[in-house]
Structures are given as C-alpha cells and as structure tokens.
C-alpha beads as a LAMMPS data file, in Angstrom:
LAMMPS data file: protein, C-alpha beads

143 atoms
142 bonds

1 atom types
1 bond types

-500.0 500.0 xlo xhi
-500.0 500.0 ylo yhi
-500.0 500.0 zlo zhi

Masses

1 110.0

Atoms # bond

1 1 1 332.144 -79.815 -358.612
2 1 1 331.498 -77.901 -355.404
3 1 1 334.953 -76.833 -354.270
4 1 1 333.603 -75.304 -351.057
5 1 1 332.201 -78.661 -349.943
6 1 1 335.503 -80.417 -350.700
7 1 1 337.441 -77.707 -348.858
8 1 1 335.128 -78.169 -345.840
9 1 1 335.528 -81.968 -345.918
10 1 1 339.327 -81.782 -345.803
11 1 1 339.352 -79.007 -343.193
12 1 1 337.301 -81.313 -340.977
13 1 1 339.486 -84.297 -341.982
14 1 1 342.607 -82.405 -340.987
15 1 1 341.166 -81.500 -337.591
16 1 1 340.124 -85.113 -336.911
17 1 1 343.496 -86.531 -338.101
18 1 1 345.309 -84.083 -335.861
19 1 1 343.317 -85.382 -332.889
20 1 1 343.539 -89.022 -334.103
21 1 1 339.765 -89.041 -334.178
22 1 1 339.352 -91.925 -336.594
23 1 1 335.675 -92.299 -335.771
24 1 1 335.064 -88.858 -337.223
25 1 1 337.306 -89.632 -340.163
26 1 1 335.264 -92.737 -341.001
27 1 1 332.317 -90.406 -341.650
28 1 1 334.188 -88.848 -344.593
29 1 1 334.270 -92.167 -346.474
30 1 1 331.664 -93.867 -348.663
31 1 1 330.009 -97.013 -347.271
32 1 1 332.631 -99.046 -349.169
33 1 1 335.919 -97.667 -350.454
34 1 1 339.343 -98.661 -351.816
35 1 1 342.642 -97.976 -350.176
36 1 1 345.803 -98.416 -352.146
37 1 1 349.517 -97.948 -351.790
38 1 1 352.866 -99.361 -352.940
39 1 1 352.029 -102.770 -351.380
40 1 1 348.675 -103.191 -353.131
41 1 1 345.001 -102.442 -352.721
42 1 1 342.162 -103.415 -350.399
43 1 1 338.477 -102.723 -350.391
44 1 1 336.780 -102.220 -347.090
45 1 1 333.495 -101.077 -345.658
46 1 1 333.117 -98.055 -343.434
47 1 1 332.092 -100.544 -340.680
48 1 1 335.396 -102.464 -341.120
49 1 1 337.316 -99.197 -340.974
50 1 1 335.531 -98.253 -337.734
51 1 1 336.244 -101.651 -336.212
52 1 1 339.975 -101.128 -336.843
53 1 1 340.002 -97.478 -335.737
54 1 1 340.963 -98.195 -332.141
55 1 1 343.917 -100.302 -333.334
56 1 1 345.002 -97.560 -335.705
57 1 1 344.830 -94.883 -333.012
58 1 1 346.888 -97.114 -330.665
59 1 1 349.495 -97.529 -333.412
60 1 1 349.803 -93.765 -334.150
61 1 1 349.962 -93.041 -330.417
62 1 1 352.657 -95.759 -329.962
63 1 1 354.842 -94.129 -332.634
64 1 1 354.451 -90.755 -330.938
65 1 1 352.385 -88.840 -333.511
66 1 1 352.025 -85.291 -332.093
67 1 1 350.289 -83.376 -334.864
68 1 1 349.022 -83.546 -338.444
69 1 1 348.181 -80.735 -340.805
70 1 1 347.554 -80.125 -344.487
71 1 1 350.521 -78.386 -346.116
72 1 1 348.948 -78.199 -349.551
73 1 1 345.856 -79.368 -351.457
74 1 1 345.283 -79.699 -355.196
75 1 1 341.765 -80.444 -356.449
76 1 1 341.324 -81.785 -359.964
77 1 1 337.809 -82.430 -361.345
78 1 1 337.484 -85.799 -363.066
79 1 1 333.770 -85.431 -364.033
80 1 1 330.718 -83.543 -362.732
81 1 1 330.463 -86.098 -359.918
82 1 1 334.052 -86.877 -359.006
83 1 1 337.318 -85.128 -358.191
84 1 1 340.817 -86.163 -357.252
85 1 1 342.288 -84.263 -354.312
86 1 1 346.052 -84.554 -353.645
87 1 1 346.916 -83.667 -350.048
88 1 1 350.447 -83.018 -348.867
89 1 1 350.339 -83.878 -345.127
90 1 1 352.810 -82.642 -342.567
91 1 1 353.047 -84.759 -339.435
92 1 1 355.255 -84.444 -336.375
93 1 1 356.327 -87.238 -334.022
94 1 1 357.887 -87.360 -330.597
95 1 1 361.034 -88.888 -332.128
96 1 1 361.429 -86.164 -334.776
97 1 1 360.642 -83.215 -332.514
98 1 1 359.524 -80.120 -334.433
99 1 1 360.713 -81.556 -337.792
100 1 1 357.669 -81.950 -340.014
101 1 1 357.506 -85.234 -341.924
102 1 1 355.769 -84.692 -345.306
103 1 1 353.907 -87.208 -347.467
104 1 1 351.258 -87.249 -350.206
105 1 1 347.932 -89.033 -350.388
106 1 1 345.554 -88.834 -353.341
107 1 1 341.818 -88.989 -352.514
108 1 1 339.036 -89.617 -354.998
109 1 1 335.896 -87.898 -353.840
110 1 1 332.306 -88.614 -354.943
111 1 1 330.464 -85.272 -355.008
112 1 1 326.852 -86.551 -355.185
113 1 1 324.903 -85.170 -352.179
114 1 1 327.543 -84.831 -349.500
115 1 1 331.131 -85.420 -350.657
116 1 1 332.505 -88.855 -349.659
117 1 1 335.912 -90.405 -350.238
118 1 1 335.611 -93.512 -352.409
119 1 1 339.330 -94.253 -352.725
120 1 1 342.664 -93.076 -351.412
121 1 1 346.196 -93.856 -352.598
122 1 1 349.203 -93.429 -350.383
123 1 1 352.228 -92.446 -352.395
124 1 1 354.829 -94.214 -350.271
125 1 1 355.114 -97.197 -347.991
126 1 1 354.282 -95.814 -344.530
127 1 1 356.006 -98.562 -342.581
128 1 1 359.237 -98.311 -344.647
129 1 1 359.252 -94.536 -344.235
130 1 1 358.778 -94.842 -340.477
131 1 1 361.570 -97.406 -340.230
132 1 1 363.894 -95.106 -342.241
133 1 1 363.174 -92.251 -339.749
134 1 1 363.764 -94.606 -336.798
135 1 1 360.129 -94.345 -335.696
136 1 1 358.972 -97.535 -334.078
137 1 1 356.000 -98.371 -331.919
138 1 1 356.695 -98.108 -328.177
139 1 1 357.039 -101.418 -326.363
140 1 1 353.940 -102.301 -324.360
141 1 1 354.605 -102.640 -320.665
142 1 1 353.854 -105.994 -319.070
143 1 1 351.204 -105.733 -316.407

Bonds

1 1 1 2
2 1 2 3
3 1 3 4
4 1 4 5
5 1 5 6
6 1 6 7
7 1 7 8
8 1 8 9
9 1 9 10
10 1 10 11
11 1 11 12
12 1 12 13
13 1 13 14
14 1 14 15
15 1 15 16
16 1 16 17
17 1 17 18
18 1 18 19
19 1 19 20
20 1 20 21
21 1 21 22
22 1 22 23
23 1 23 24
24 1 24 25
25 1 25 26
26 1 26 27
27 1 27 28
28 1 28 29
29 1 29 30
30 1 30 31
31 1 31 32
32 1 32 33
33 1 33 34
34 1 34 35
35 1 35 36
36 1 36 37
37 1 37 38
38 1 38 39
39 1 39 40
40 1 40 41
41 1 41 42
42 1 42 43
43 1 43 44
44 1 44 45
45 1 45 46
46 1 46 47
47 1 47 48
48 1 48 49
49 1 49 50
50 1 50 51
51 1 51 52
52 1 52 53
53 1 53 54
54 1 54 55
55 1 55 56
56 1 56 57
57 1 57 58
58 1 58 59
59 1 59 60
60 1 60 61
61 1 61 62
62 1 62 63
63 1 63 64
64 1 64 65
65 1 65 66
66 1 66 67
67 1 67 68
68 1 68 69
69 1 69 70
70 1 70 71
71 1 71 72
72 1 72 73
73 1 73 74
74 1 74 75
75 1 75 76
76 1 76 77
77 1 77 78
78 1 78 79
79 1 79 80
80 1 80 81
81 1 81 82
82 1 82 83
83 1 83 84
84 1 84 85
85 1 85 86
86 1 86 87
87 1 87 88
88 1 88 89
89 1 89 90
90 1 90 91
91 1 91 92
92 1 92 93
93 1 93 94
94 1 94 95
95 1 95 96
96 1 96 97
97 1 97 98
98 1 98 99
99 1 99 100
100 1 100 101
101 1 101 102
102 1 102 103
103 1 103 104
104 1 104 105
105 1 105 106
106 1 106 107
107 1 107 108
108 1 108 109
109 1 109 110
110 1 110 111
111 1 111 112
112 1 112 113
113 1 113 114
114 1 114 115
115 1 115 116
116 1 116 117
117 1 117 118
118 1 118 119
119 1 119 120
120 1 120 121
121 1 121 122
122 1 122 123
123 1 123 124
124 1 124 125
125 1 125 126
126 1 126 127
127 1 127 128
128 1 128 129
129 1 129 130
130 1 130 131
131 1 131 132
132 1 132 133
133 1 133 134
134 1 134 135
135 1 135 136
136 1 136 137
137 1 137 138
138 1 138 139
139 1 139 140
140 1 140 141
141 1 141 142
142 1 142 143
C-alpha cells in the first residue's frame, strides 16, 4: 500500500469534485468499475461515466452545489494491491447557505501501478437526502 499515492488521488479528486470537473474525476476510475448504494449496484465503463458527465454536472449545478471538500478520510488496506478508503464529504448548496451537508462514500482502490477506483459505495440515498433537505433541481426556462 502506498498511502502517499492514495492521498494524492483523493486530494486531486476533492479539487475536481469541488469544481464539478467530472472529466478529471473519470480519470481516477478503472476502465470498468462498480457503483453501489442503497438502491442497488451498477457496473459501468469509464467511457459510459464520461458520456454521462455533462448530465451529472448539469444536475449538480441545478441543485445549487457550491462547494465540496473532504472532511475526513480513513484508509484501510485490504491486501497488498487493494485498500478501502472511507471519505466523509462536506458539500454546500445555495439552498443550505453555509451549512455543510455531510455524507460518506467508501471507495475501493486498486494500487497496482497508478491507484484507480474499482468500486464505490454511497452510504445513503442521495435523492432521498436531497428531498429531505428541500434541495430540488431548478426548473429549466422555456426558450
């Protein structure tokens, strides 16, 4: 396990997430990976992720995401080649002002050559949490 490489990966991930730069974020993932959460799992390719990136950015902008930062990070080696990294994210939205909304995501990182995320698990239902906070996408104006 090379903790320095993992630290660098998530420092860069944090910067890209804060800017909603999902193209850069896609570079942190393996060519195929698993995403999971309370509603189930999906496998996708990095290419599929990149194709949906614009949609995702539009969604986060529509709900008024202002900033994202890592509050805490725990790294747990699983083997010589893999680690689990639990990130506690803090995100602010236009609707919540300066109040930081916190949530956890577990990332499984392959540490062969350059570290790459092979799976992530969100710990809560993002849409349900947004609804509970009253955060909804802005209505698109008719043109």
